[in-house]
PDB file of N, CA, C and O in Angstrom:
ATOM      1  N   GLN A   1     -24.878   7.024 -25.400  1.00  0.00           N
ATOM      2  CA  GLN A   1     -24.368   5.720 -24.819  1.00  0.00           C
ATOM      3  C   GLN A   1     -22.888   5.499 -25.232  1.00  0.00           C
ATOM      4  O   GLN A   1     -22.558   5.592 -26.414  1.00  0.00           O
ATOM      5  N   ILE A   2     -22.053   5.224 -24.311  1.00  0.00           N
ATOM      6  CA  ILE A   2     -20.676   5.140 -24.492  1.00  0.00           C
ATOM      7  C   ILE A   2     -20.128   3.882 -23.642  1.00  0.00           C
ATOM      8  O   ILE A   2     -20.543   3.515 -22.542  1.00  0.00           O
ATOM      9  N   PRO A   3     -19.050   3.283 -24.449  1.00  0.00           N
ATOM     10  CA  PRO A   3     -18.390   2.170 -23.616  1.00  0.00           C
ATOM     11  C   PRO A   3     -17.742   2.995 -22.299  1.00  0.00           C
ATOM     12  O   PRO A   3     -17.341   4.158 -22.345  1.00  0.00           O
ATOM     13  N   VAL A   4     -17.733   2.068 -21.042  1.00  0.00           N
ATOM     14  CA  VAL A   4     -17.055   2.383 -20.055  1.00  0.00           C
ATOM     15  C   VAL A   4     -16.026   1.477 -19.438  1.00  0.00           C
ATOM     16  O   VAL A   4     -16.263   0.284 -19.629  1.00  0.00           O
ATOM     17  N   THR A   5     -15.035   1.723 -18.806  1.00  0.00           N
ATOM     18  CA  THR A   5     -14.159   0.776 -18.179  1.00  0.00           C
ATOM     19  C   THR A   5     -14.211   0.956 -16.557  1.00  0.00           C
ATOM     20  O   THR A   5     -14.053   2.003 -15.928  1.00  0.00           O
ATOM     21  N   LEU A   6     -14.465  -0.301 -16.072  1.00  0.00           N
ATOM     22  CA  LEU A   6     -14.414  -0.328 -14.543  1.00  0.00           C
ATOM     23  C   LEU A   6     -13.037  -0.328 -14.214  1.00  0.00           C
ATOM     24  O   LEU A   6     -12.150  -1.125 -14.520  1.00  0.00           O
ATOM     25  N   LYS A   7     -13.014   0.808 -13.472  1.00  0.00           N
ATOM     26  CA  LYS A   7     -11.639   1.326 -12.870  1.00  0.00           C
ATOM     27  C   LYS A   7     -11.198   0.919 -11.270  1.00  0.00           C
ATOM     28  O   LYS A   7     -10.063   0.720 -10.837  1.00  0.00           O
ATOM     29  N   GLY A   8     -12.513   0.868 -10.543  1.00  0.00           N
ATOM     30  CA  GLY A   8     -12.242   0.690  -9.209  1.00  0.00           C
ATOM     31  C   GLY A   8     -13.549   0.411  -8.498  1.00  0.00           C
ATOM     32  O   GLY A   8     -14.623   0.688  -9.032  1.00  0.00           O
ATOM     33  N   ARG A   9     -13.456  -0.189  -7.176  1.00  0.00           N
ATOM     34  CA  ARG A   9     -14.607  -0.296  -6.352  1.00  0.00           C
ATOM     35  C   ARG A   9     -14.242  -0.003  -5.035  1.00  0.00           C
ATOM     36  O   ARG A   9     -13.054   0.126  -4.740  1.00  0.00           O
ATOM     37  N   LYS A  10     -15.259   0.134  -4.099  1.00  0.00           N
ATOM     38  CA  LYS A  10     -15.331   0.440  -2.689  1.00  0.00           C
ATOM     39  C   LYS A  10     -16.379  -0.570  -2.141  1.00  0.00           C
ATOM     40  O   LYS A  10     -17.380  -0.711  -2.844  1.00  0.00           O
ATOM     41  N   TRP A  11     -16.316  -1.184  -1.168  1.00  0.00           N
ATOM     42  CA  TRP A  11     -17.229  -1.996  -0.262  1.00  0.00           C
ATOM     43  C   TRP A  11     -17.254  -1.444   1.032  1.00  0.00           C
ATOM     44  O   TRP A  11     -16.131  -1.178   1.460  1.00  0.00           O
ATOM     45  N   VAL A  12     -18.270  -1.172   1.845  1.00  0.00           N
ATOM     46  CA  VAL A  12     -18.228  -1.056   3.150  1.00  0.00           C
ATOM     47  C   VAL A  12     -19.120  -2.173   3.846  1.00  0.00           C
ATOM     48  O   VAL A  12     -20.344  -2.199   3.709  1.00  0.00           O
ATOM     49  N   ILE A  13     -18.454  -3.031   4.552  1.00  0.00           N
ATOM     50  CA  ILE A  13     -19.077  -4.270   5.142  1.00  0.00           C
ATOM     51  C   ILE A  13     -19.313  -4.100   6.724  1.00  0.00           C
ATOM     52  O   ILE A  13     -18.368  -3.837   7.467  1.00  0.00           O
ATOM     53  N   SER A  14     -20.362  -4.232   7.103  1.00  0.00           N
ATOM     54  CA  SER A  14     -20.733  -4.174   8.490  1.00  0.00           C
ATOM     55  C   SER A  14     -21.054  -5.607   9.088  1.00  0.00           C
ATOM     56  O   SER A  14     -22.069  -6.207   8.737  1.00  0.00           O
ATOM     57  N   HIS A  15     -20.205  -6.107   9.953  1.00  0.00           N
ATOM     58  CA  HIS A  15     -20.161  -7.320  10.481  1.00  0.00           C
ATOM     59  C   HIS A  15     -21.367  -7.243  11.634  1.00  0.00           C
ATOM     60  O   HIS A  15     -21.651  -6.176  12.180  1.00  0.00           O
ATOM     61  N   GLY A  16     -22.051  -8.517  11.943  1.00  0.00           N
ATOM     62  CA  GLY A  16     -22.872  -8.728  13.048  1.00  0.00           C
ATOM     63  C   GLY A  16     -22.333  -8.336  14.321  1.00  0.00           C
ATOM     64  O   GLY A  16     -23.155  -8.084  15.202  1.00  0.00           O
ATOM     65  N   ASP A  17     -20.869  -8.216  14.639  1.00  0.00           N
ATOM     66  CA  ASP A  17     -20.456  -7.997  15.796  1.00  0.00           C
ATOM     67  C   ASP A  17     -20.068  -6.597  16.131  1.00  0.00           C
ATOM     68  O   ASP A  17     -19.506  -6.255  17.172  1.00  0.00           O
ATOM     69  N   GLY A  18     -20.423  -5.822  15.146  1.00  0.00           N
ATOM     70  CA  GLY A  18     -20.400  -4.259  15.293  1.00  0.00           C
ATOM     71  C   GLY A  18     -19.296  -3.937  14.484  1.00  0.00           C
ATOM     72  O   GLY A  18     -19.295  -2.728  14.252  1.00  0.00           O
ATOM     73  N   THR A  19     -18.249  -4.597  13.902  1.00  0.00           N
ATOM     74  CA  THR A  19     -17.156  -4.241  13.172  1.00  0.00           C
ATOM     75  C   THR A  19     -17.561  -3.817  11.890  1.00  0.00           C
ATOM     76  O   THR A  19     -18.612  -4.099  11.314  1.00  0.00           O
ATOM     77  N   THR A  20     -16.432  -2.964  11.413  1.00  0.00           N
ATOM     78  CA  THR A  20     -16.754  -2.495   9.981  1.00  0.00           C
ATOM     79  C   THR A  20     -15.447  -2.564   8.999  1.00  0.00           C
ATOM     80  O   THR A  20     -14.385  -2.049   9.348  1.00  0.00           O
ATOM     81  N   LEU A  21     -15.573  -3.126   7.952  1.00  0.00           N
ATOM     82  CA  LEU A  21     -14.393  -3.323   7.331  1.00  0.00           C
ATOM     83  C   LEU A  21     -14.715  -2.558   5.746  1.00  0.00           C
ATOM     84  O   LEU A  21     -15.722  -2.816   5.086  1.00  0.00           O
ATOM     85  N   VAL A  22     -13.641  -1.585   5.319  1.00  0.00           N
ATOM     86  CA  VAL A  22     -13.695  -1.002   4.075  1.00  0.00           C
ATOM     87  C   VAL A  22     -12.783  -1.566   3.159  1.00  0.00           C
ATOM     88  O   VAL A  22     -11.612  -1.724   3.503  1.00  0.00           O
ATOM     89  N   VAL A  23     -13.172  -1.888   2.038  1.00  0.00           N
ATOM     90  CA  VAL A  23     -12.442  -2.606   1.087  1.00  0.00           C
ATOM     91  C   VAL A  23     -12.467  -1.739  -0.366  1.00  0.00           C
ATOM     92  O   VAL A  23     -13.509  -1.671  -1.018  1.00  0.00           O
ATOM     93  N   GLU A  24     -11.326  -1.140  -0.770  1.00  0.00           N
ATOM     94  CA  GLU A  24     -11.315  -0.418  -1.987  1.00  0.00           C
ATOM     95  C   GLU A  24     -10.151  -0.764  -2.670  1.00  0.00           C
ATOM     96  O   GLU A  24      -9.123  -1.044  -2.053  1.00  0.00           O
ATOM     97  N   GLY A  25     -10.221  -0.771  -3.975  1.00  0.00           N
ATOM     98  CA  GLY A  25      -9.075  -0.658  -4.650  1.00  0.00           C
ATOM     99  C   GLY A  25      -9.366  -0.631  -6.412  1.00  0.00           C
ATOM    100  O   GLY A  25     -10.408  -0.324  -6.991  1.00  0.00           O
ATOM    101  N   ASP A  26      -8.305  -0.983  -6.879  1.00  0.00           N
ATOM    102  CA  ASP A  26      -8.289  -0.887  -8.535  1.00  0.00           C
ATOM    103  C   ASP A  26      -8.936  -2.120  -9.062  1.00  0.00           C
ATOM    104  O   ASP A  26      -8.733  -3.230  -8.569  1.00  0.00           O
ATOM    105  N   GLY A  27      -9.797  -1.876 -10.173  1.00  0.00           N
ATOM    106  CA  GLY A  27     -10.455  -2.885 -10.982  1.00  0.00           C
ATOM    107  C   GLY A  27     -11.389  -3.744 -10.081  1.00  0.00           C
ATOM    108  O   GLY A  27     -11.837  -3.259  -9.042  1.00  0.00           O
ATOM    109  N   VAL A  28     -11.701  -5.065 -10.481  1.00  0.00           N
ATOM    110  CA  VAL A  28     -12.491  -6.146  -9.750  1.00  0.00           C
ATOM    111  C   VAL A  28     -11.569  -7.439 -10.105  1.00  0.00           C
ATOM    112  O   VAL A  28     -11.051  -7.647 -11.203  1.00  0.00           O
ATOM    113  N   VAL A  29     -11.488  -8.115  -9.157  1.00  0.00           N
ATOM    114  CA  VAL A  29     -10.825  -9.464  -9.203  1.00  0.00           C
ATOM    115  C   VAL A  29      -9.545  -9.505 -10.297  1.00  0.00           C
ATOM    116  O   VAL A  29      -9.382 -10.467 -11.046  1.00  0.00           O
ATOM    117  N   GLY A  30      -8.761  -8.464 -10.287  1.00  0.00           N
ATOM    118  CA  GLY A  30      -7.503  -8.255 -11.080  1.00  0.00           C
ATOM    119  C   GLY A  30      -7.927  -7.910 -12.658  1.00  0.00           C
ATOM    120  O   GLY A  30      -7.154  -8.104 -13.596  1.00  0.00           O
ATOM    121  N   GLN A  31      -9.006  -7.476 -12.777  1.00  0.00           N
ATOM    122  CA  GLN A  31      -9.555  -7.020 -14.054  1.00  0.00           C
ATOM    123  C   GLN A  31     -10.078  -5.603 -14.159  1.00  0.00           C
ATOM    124  O   GLN A  31     -10.640  -4.995 -13.248  1.00  0.00           O
ATOM    125  N   PHE A  32      -9.807  -5.107 -15.483  1.00  0.00           N
ATOM    126  CA  PHE A  32     -10.446  -3.727 -15.601  1.00  0.00           C
ATOM    127  C   PHE A  32     -11.327  -4.002 -16.907  1.00  0.00           C
ATOM    128  O   PHE A  32     -10.856  -3.739 -18.014  1.00  0.00           O
ATOM    129  N   PRO A  33     -12.409  -4.448 -16.788  1.00  0.00           N
ATOM    130  CA  PRO A  33     -13.271  -4.696 -17.911  1.00  0.00           C
ATOM    131  C   PRO A  33     -13.972  -3.466 -18.736  1.00  0.00           C
ATOM    132  O   PRO A  33     -14.563  -2.578 -18.122  1.00  0.00           O
ATOM    133  N   THR A  34     -13.888  -3.467 -19.937  1.00  0.00           N
ATOM    134  CA  THR A  34     -14.679  -2.454 -20.781  1.00  0.00           C
ATOM    135  C   THR A  34     -15.844  -2.902 -21.083  1.00  0.00           C
ATOM    136  O   THR A  34     -15.945  -3.958 -21.707  1.00  0.00           O
ATOM    137  N   ILE A  35     -16.875  -2.222 -20.719  1.00  0.00           N
ATOM    138  CA  ILE A  35     -18.410  -2.628 -20.923  1.00  0.00           C
ATOM    139  C   ILE A  35     -18.936  -1.773 -22.045  1.00  0.00           C
ATOM    140  O   ILE A  35     -19.035  -0.559 -21.870  1.00  0.00           O
ATOM    141  N   ASP A  36     -19.284  -2.335 -23.201  1.00  0.00           N
ATOM    142  CA  ASP A  36     -20.129  -1.674 -24.127  1.00  0.00           C
ATOM    143  C   ASP A  36     -21.532  -1.505 -23.884  1.00  0.00           C
ATOM    144  O   ASP A  36     -22.094  -2.400 -23.252  1.00  0.00           O
ATOM    145  N   PRO A  37     -22.259  -0.427 -24.308  1.00  0.00           N
ATOM    146  CA  PRO A  37     -23.596  -0.119 -24.096  1.00  0.00           C
ATOM    147  C   PRO A  37     -24.472  -1.291 -24.378  1.00  0.00           C
ATOM    148  O   PRO A  37     -24.392  -1.793 -25.500  1.00  0.00           O
ATOM    149  N   GLY A  38     -25.282  -1.782 -23.518  1.00  0.00           N
ATOM    150  CA  GLY A  38     -26.127  -2.999 -23.627  1.00  0.00           C
ATOM    151  C   GLY A  38     -25.488  -4.321 -23.345  1.00  0.00           C
ATOM    152  O   GLY A  38     -26.083  -5.384 -23.517  1.00  0.00           O
ATOM    153  N   ASP A  39     -24.106  -4.216 -22.852  1.00  0.00           N
ATOM    154  CA  ASP A  39     -23.395  -5.416 -22.568  1.00  0.00           C
ATOM    155  C   ASP A  39     -23.374  -5.422 -21.058  1.00  0.00           C
ATOM    156  O   ASP A  39     -23.840  -4.488 -20.405  1.00  0.00           O
ATOM    157  N   HIS A  40     -22.801  -6.538 -20.492  1.00  0.00           N
ATOM    158  CA  HIS A  40     -22.788  -6.789 -19.092  1.00  0.00           C
ATOM    159  C   HIS A  40     -21.567  -7.322 -18.650  1.00  0.00           C
ATOM    160  O   HIS A  40     -20.931  -7.827 -19.576  1.00  0.00           O
ATOM    161  N   PHE A  41     -21.023  -7.383 -17.556  1.00  0.00           N
ATOM    162  CA  PHE A  41     -19.806  -8.010 -16.891  1.00  0.00           C
ATOM    163  C   PHE A  41     -20.327  -8.642 -15.536  1.00  0.00           C
ATOM    164  O   PHE A  41     -21.060  -8.005 -14.779  1.00  0.00           O
ATOM    165  N   SER A  42     -19.959  -9.766 -15.310  1.00  0.00           N
ATOM    166  CA  SER A  42     -20.142 -10.315 -14.019  1.00  0.00           C
ATOM    167  C   SER A  42     -18.881 -11.050 -13.300  1.00  0.00           C
ATOM    168  O   SER A  42     -17.950 -11.545 -13.936  1.00  0.00           O
ATOM    169  N   TYR A  43     -18.970 -11.050 -12.118  1.00  0.00           N
ATOM    170  CA  TYR A  43     -17.577 -11.720 -11.388  1.00  0.00           C
ATOM    171  C   TYR A  43     -17.947 -12.265 -10.131  1.00  0.00           C
ATOM    172  O   TYR A  43     -18.911 -11.768  -9.548  1.00  0.00           O
ATOM    173  N   ASN A  44     -17.330 -13.206  -9.629  1.00  0.00           N
ATOM    174  CA  ASN A  44     -17.403 -13.847  -8.395  1.00  0.00           C
ATOM    175  C   ASN A  44     -16.377 -13.331  -7.345  1.00  0.00           C
ATOM    176  O   ASN A  44     -15.232 -13.112  -7.739  1.00  0.00           O
ATOM    177  N   SER A  45     -16.627 -13.164  -6.321  1.00  0.00           N
ATOM    178  CA  SER A  45     -15.568 -12.830  -5.182  1.00  0.00           C
ATOM    179  C   SER A  45     -15.968 -13.350  -3.874  1.00  0.00           C
ATOM    180  O   SER A  45     -17.106 -13.812  -3.787  1.00  0.00           O
ATOM    181  N   GLN A  46     -15.281 -13.347  -2.937  1.00  0.00           N
ATOM    182  CA  GLN A  46     -15.775 -13.801  -1.582  1.00  0.00           C
ATOM    183  C   GLN A  46     -15.107 -12.909  -0.518  1.00  0.00           C
ATOM    184  O   GLN A  46     -14.142 -12.168  -0.701  1.00  0.00           O
ATOM    185  N   HIS A  47     -15.849 -13.126   0.725  1.00  0.00           N
ATOM    186  CA  HIS A  47     -15.359 -12.426   1.830  1.00  0.00           C
ATOM    187  C   HIS A  47     -15.509 -13.247   2.894  1.00  0.00           C
ATOM    188  O   HIS A  47     -16.569 -13.843   3.086  1.00  0.00           O
ATOM    189  N   LEU A  48     -14.273 -13.378   3.836  1.00  0.00           N
ATOM    190  CA  LEU A  48     -14.445 -14.101   4.867  1.00  0.00           C
ATOM    191  C   LEU A  48     -14.623 -13.361   6.126  1.00  0.00           C
ATOM    192  O   LEU A  48     -13.971 -12.336   6.329  1.00  0.00           O
ATOM    193  N   SER A  49     -15.481 -13.824   6.998  1.00  0.00           N
ATOM    194  CA  SER A  49     -15.997 -13.063   8.302  1.00  0.00           C
ATOM    195  C   SER A  49     -15.948 -14.037   9.506  1.00  0.00           C
ATOM    196  O   SER A  49     -16.125 -15.253   9.437  1.00  0.00           O
ATOM    197  N   SER A  50     -15.719 -13.420  10.459  1.00  0.00           N
ATOM    198  CA  SER A  50     -16.029 -14.306  11.723  1.00  0.00           C
ATOM    199  C   SER A  50     -17.415 -14.219  12.292  1.00  0.00           C
ATOM    200  O   SER A  50     -17.742 -14.834  13.307  1.00  0.00           O
ATOM    201  N   THR A  51     -18.111 -13.543  11.703  1.00  0.00           N
ATOM    202  CA  THR A  51     -19.658 -13.423  12.023  1.00  0.00           C
ATOM    203  C   THR A  51     -20.527 -14.053  10.964  1.00  0.00           C
ATOM    204  O   THR A  51     -20.124 -14.102   9.801  1.00  0.00           O
ATOM    205  N   GLN A  52     -21.714 -14.543  11.318  1.00  0.00           N
ATOM    206  CA  GLN A  52     -22.594 -15.280  10.381  1.00  0.00           C
ATOM    207  C   GLN A  52     -23.423 -14.153   9.723  1.00  0.00           C
ATOM    208  O   GLN A  52     -23.940 -14.436   8.643  1.00  0.00           O
ATOM    209  N   TYR A  53     -23.579 -13.183  10.116  1.00  0.00           N
ATOM    210  CA  TYR A  53     -24.354 -12.086   9.345  1.00  0.00           C
ATOM    211  C   TYR A  53     -23.521 -10.784   9.117  1.00  0.00           C
ATOM    212  O   TYR A  53     -22.864 -10.282  10.029  1.00  0.00           O
ATOM    213  N   SER A  54     -23.572 -10.320   7.996  1.00  0.00           N
ATOM    214  CA  SER A  54     -23.077  -9.034   7.633  1.00  0.00           C
ATOM    215  C   SER A  54     -23.955  -8.145   6.738  1.00  0.00           C
ATOM    216  O   SER A  54     -24.806  -8.707   6.048  1.00  0.00           O
ATOM    217  N   VAL A  55     -23.840  -6.944   6.690  1.00  0.00           N
ATOM    218  CA  VAL A  55     -24.341  -6.273   5.498  1.00  0.00           C
ATOM    219  C   VAL A  55     -23.370  -5.378   4.616  1.00  0.00           C
ATOM    220  O   VAL A  55     -22.492  -4.798   5.255  1.00  0.00           O
ATOM    221  N   ALA A  56     -23.398  -5.177   3.225  1.00  0.00           N
ATOM    222  CA  ALA A  56     -22.415  -4.646   2.888  1.00  0.00           C
ATOM    223  C   ALA A  56     -23.217  -3.407   1.757  1.00  0.00           C
ATOM    224  O   ALA A  56     -24.437  -3.416   1.595  1.00  0.00           O
ATOM    225  N   GLU A  57     -22.462  -2.578   1.181  1.00  0.00           N
ATOM    226  CA  GLU A  57     -22.837  -1.663   0.229  1.00  0.00           C
ATOM    227  C   GLU A  57     -21.704  -0.876  -0.235  1.00  0.00           C
ATOM    228  O   GLU A  57     -20.776  -0.544   0.503  1.00  0.00           O
ATOM    229  N   GLY A  58     -21.795  -0.580  -1.483  1.00  0.00           N
ATOM    230  CA  GLY A  58     -20.624  -0.040  -2.106  1.00  0.00           C
ATOM    231  C   GLY A  58     -20.739   0.786  -3.430  1.00  0.00           C
ATOM    232  O   GLY A  58     -21.840   1.229  -3.755  1.00  0.00           O
ATOM    233  N   SER A  59     -19.717   0.988  -4.143  1.00  0.00           N
ATOM    234  CA  SER A  59     -19.846   1.629  -5.507  1.00  0.00           C
ATOM    235  C   SER A  59     -18.602   1.191  -6.267  1.00  0.00           C
ATOM    236  O   SER A  59     -17.576   0.720  -5.775  1.00  0.00           O
ATOM    237  N   TYR A  60     -18.885   1.443  -7.647  1.00  0.00           N
ATOM    238  CA  TYR A  60     -17.974   1.255  -8.703  1.00  0.00           C
ATOM    239  C   TYR A  60     -17.594   2.421  -9.340  1.00  0.00           C
ATOM    240  O   TYR A  60     -18.487   3.246  -9.532  1.00  0.00           O
ATOM    241  N   LEU A  61     -16.367   2.705  -9.747  1.00  0.00           N
ATOM    242  CA  LEU A  61     -15.877   3.824 -10.504  1.00  0.00           C
ATOM    243  C   LEU A  61     -15.789   3.323 -11.768  1.00  0.00           C
ATOM    244  O   LEU A  61     -15.201   2.267 -12.003  1.00  0.00           O
ATOM    245  N   LEU A  62     -16.389   4.068 -12.711  1.00  0.00           N
ATOM    246  CA  LEU A  62     -16.272   3.675 -14.223  1.00  0.00           C
ATOM    247  C   LEU A  62     -15.813   5.002 -14.871  1.00  0.00           C
ATOM    248  O   LEU A  62     -16.038   6.100 -14.361  1.00  0.00           O
ATOM    249  N   VAL A  63     -15.140   4.812 -16.058  1.00  0.00           N
ATOM    250  CA  VAL A  63     -14.470   5.815 -16.819  1.00  0.00           C
ATOM    251  C   VAL A  63     -14.985   5.670 -18.171  1.00  0.00           C
ATOM    252  O   VAL A  63     -14.788   4.587 -18.720  1.00  0.00           O
ATOM    253  N   GLY A  64     -15.574   6.523 -18.760  1.00  0.00           N
ATOM    254  CA  GLY A  64     -15.888   6.537 -20.447  1.00  0.00           C
ATOM    255  C   GLY A  64     -14.767   6.537 -21.136  1.00  0.00           C
ATOM    256  O   GLY A  64     -13.703   6.615 -20.521  1.00  0.00           O
ATOM    257  N   ASN A  65     -14.784   6.454 -22.466  1.00  0.00           N
ATOM    258  CA  ASN A  65     -13.555   6.529 -23.286  1.00  0.00           C
ATOM    259  C   ASN A  65     -12.971   8.056 -23.657  1.00  0.00           C
ATOM    260  O   ASN A  65     -11.918   8.321 -24.236  1.00  0.00           O
ATOM    261  N   GLY A  66     -13.970   8.958 -23.148  1.00  0.00           N
ATOM    262  CA  GLY A  66     -13.484  10.418 -23.293  1.00  0.00           C
ATOM    263  C   GLY A  66     -13.032  10.879 -21.914  1.00  0.00           C
ATOM    264  O   GLY A  66     -12.807  12.077 -21.739  1.00  0.00           O
ATOM    265  N   GLY A  67     -12.884   9.995 -20.917  1.00  0.00           N
ATOM    266  CA  GLY A  67     -12.517  10.577 -19.603  1.00  0.00           C
ATOM    267  C   GLY A  67     -13.552  10.870 -18.676  1.00  0.00           C
ATOM    268  O   GLY A  67     -13.274  11.181 -17.518  1.00  0.00           O
ATOM    269  N   GLN A  68     -14.791  10.792 -19.109  1.00  0.00           N
ATOM    270  CA  GLN A  68     -15.908  11.123 -18.139  1.00  0.00           C
ATOM    271  C   GLN A  68     -16.074   9.765 -16.950  1.00  0.00           C
ATOM    272  O   GLN A  68     -16.092   8.549 -17.146  1.00  0.00           O
ATOM    273  N   ARG A  69     -16.168  10.471 -15.834  1.00  0.00           N
ATOM    274  CA  ARG A  69     -16.078   9.527 -14.561  1.00  0.00           C
ATOM    275  C   ARG A  69     -17.497   9.352 -14.097  1.00  0.00           C
ATOM    276  O   ARG A  69     -18.301  10.278 -14.203  1.00  0.00           O
ATOM    277  N   TYR A  70     -17.811   8.227 -13.602  1.00  0.00           N
ATOM    278  CA  TYR A  70     -19.153   7.738 -13.075  1.00  0.00           C
ATOM    279  C   TYR A  70     -19.037   7.072 -12.060  1.00  0.00           C
ATOM    280  O   TYR A  70     -18.098   6.281 -11.972  1.00  0.00           O
ATOM    281  N   VAL A  71     -19.916   7.212 -11.080  1.00  0.00           N
ATOM    282  CA  VAL A  71     -19.926   6.344  -9.776  1.00  0.00           C
ATOM    283  C   VAL A  71     -21.266   5.786  -9.839  1.00  0.00           C
ATOM    284  O   VAL A  71     -22.238   6.503 -10.080  1.00  0.00           O
ATOM    285  N   VAL A  72     -21.370   4.356  -9.604  1.00  0.00           N
ATOM    286  CA  VAL A  72     -22.338   3.438  -9.634  1.00  0.00           C
ATOM    287  C   VAL A  72     -22.402   3.039  -8.326  1.00  0.00           C
ATOM    288  O   VAL A  72     -21.467   2.364  -7.897  1.00  0.00           O
ATOM    289  N   LYS A  73     -23.541   3.388  -7.427  1.00  0.00           N
ATOM    290  CA  LYS A  73     -23.719   2.948  -6.290  1.00  0.00           C
ATOM    291  C   LYS A  73     -24.478   1.658  -6.015  1.00  0.00           C
ATOM    292  O   LYS A  73     -25.593   1.556  -6.526  1.00  0.00           O
ATOM    293  N   ILE A  74     -24.019   0.682  -5.286  1.00  0.00           N
ATOM    294  CA  ILE A  74     -24.717  -0.484  -5.012  1.00  0.00           C
ATOM    295  C   ILE A  74     -25.336  -0.581  -3.699  1.00  0.00           C
ATOM    296  O   ILE A  74     -24.655  -0.584  -2.673  1.00  0.00           O
ATOM    297  N   PRO A  75     -26.598  -0.660  -3.697  1.00  0.00           N
ATOM    298  CA  PRO A  75     -27.514  -0.398  -2.384  1.00  0.00           C
ATOM    299  C   PRO A  75     -27.074  -1.643  -1.317  1.00  0.00           C
ATOM    300  O   PRO A  75     -26.418  -2.650  -1.585  1.00  0.00           O
ATOM    301  N   ARG A  76     -27.561  -1.301  -0.234  1.00  0.00           N
ATOM    302  CA  ARG A  76     -27.151  -2.127   0.863  1.00  0.00           C
ATOM    303  C   ARG A  76     -27.751  -3.383   0.716  1.00  0.00           C
ATOM    304  O   ARG A  76     -28.940  -3.407   0.396  1.00  0.00           O
ATOM    305  N   PHE A  77     -27.032  -4.626   0.924  1.00  0.00           N
ATOM    306  CA  PHE A  77     -27.831  -5.952   0.837  1.00  0.00           C
ATOM    307  C   PHE A  77     -27.047  -6.802   1.963  1.00  0.00           C
ATOM    308  O   PHE A  77     -25.905  -6.550   2.348  1.00  0.00           O
ATOM    309  N   GLU A  78     -27.756  -7.713   2.358  1.00  0.00           N
ATOM    310  CA  GLU A  78     -27.402  -8.688   3.432  1.00  0.00           C
ATOM    311  C   GLU A  78     -26.615  -9.954   3.098  1.00  0.00           C
ATOM    312  O   GLU A  78     -26.866 -10.510   2.029  1.00  0.00           O
ATOM    313  N   MET A  79     -25.780 -10.408   3.829  1.00  0.00           N
ATOM    314  CA  MET A  79     -24.785 -11.686   3.674  1.00  0.00           C
ATOM    315  C   MET A  79     -25.082 -12.470   4.853  1.00  0.00           C
ATOM    316  O   MET A  79     -24.956 -12.035   5.998  1.00  0.00           O
ATOM    317  N   GLU A  80     -25.472 -13.612   4.559  1.00  0.00           N
ATOM    318  CA  GLU A  80     -25.638 -14.555   5.843  1.00  0.00           C
ATOM    319  C   GLU A  80     -24.917 -15.956   5.419  1.00  0.00           C
ATOM    320  O   GLU A  80     -25.020 -16.533   4.336  1.00  0.00           O
ATOM    321  N   ALA A  81     -24.263 -16.296   6.403  1.00  0.00           N
ATOM    322  CA  ALA A  81     -23.483 -17.755   6.249  1.00  0.00           C
ATOM    323  C   ALA A  81     -24.284 -18.547   6.884  1.00  0.00           C
ATOM    324  O   ALA A  81     -24.943 -18.204   7.866  1.00  0.00           O
ATOM    325  N   PRO A  82     -24.287 -19.903   6.264  1.00  0.00           N
ATOM    326  CA  PRO A  82     -25.008 -20.906   6.822  1.00  0.00           C
ATOM    327  C   PRO A  82     -24.455 -21.198   8.253  1.00  0.00           C
ATOM    328  O   PRO A  82     -23.266 -21.051   8.533  1.00  0.00           O
ATOM    329  N   ASP A  83     -25.476 -21.655   9.205  1.00  0.00           N
ATOM    330  CA  ASP A  83     -24.974 -22.082  10.513  1.00  0.00           C
ATOM    331  C   ASP A  83     -24.269 -23.393  10.406  1.00  0.00           C
ATOM    332  O   ASP A  83     -24.849 -24.414  10.035  1.00  0.00           O
ATOM    333  N   ALA A  84     -22.885 -23.343  10.769  1.00  0.00           N
ATOM    334  CA  ALA A  84     -22.318 -24.711  10.459  1.00  0.00           C
ATOM    335  C   ALA A  84     -22.622 -25.648  11.521  1.00  0.00           C
ATOM    336  O   ALA A  84     -22.369 -26.843  11.368  1.00  0.00           O
ATOM    337  N   SER A  85     -23.241 -25.120  12.783  1.00  0.00           N
ATOM    338  CA  SER A  85     -23.708 -26.182  13.780  1.00  0.00           C
ATOM    339  C   SER A  85     -25.018 -26.901  13.449  1.00  0.00           C
ATOM    340  O   SER A  85     -25.443 -27.723  14.260  1.00  0.00           O
ATOM    341  N   VAL A  86     -25.580 -26.695  12.504  1.00  0.00           N
ATOM    342  CA  VAL A  86     -26.801 -27.285  11.950  1.00  0.00           C
ATOM    343  C   VAL A  86     -26.771 -28.462  10.944  1.00  0.00           C
ATOM    344  O   VAL A  86     -27.824 -28.926  10.505  1.00  0.00           O
TER     345      VAL A  86
END
């Protein structure tokens, strides 16, 4: 087990209207956290959508202190905004 640094992320977001948005870039929320074995890192972010329902899936790129590269896949999950008319 080795420490890893989160270097990047990619999200594929499919909206209820059939459109797809791909978001990828360096780090997460402006940070490049190093995560030691047994530790964790959490963050909050948001996505604005013109539809009430979307699904997303993605991945993180992690790099070990020896340069090893790891891709961690995030399984598909649903996002549903509350109905503003209720």
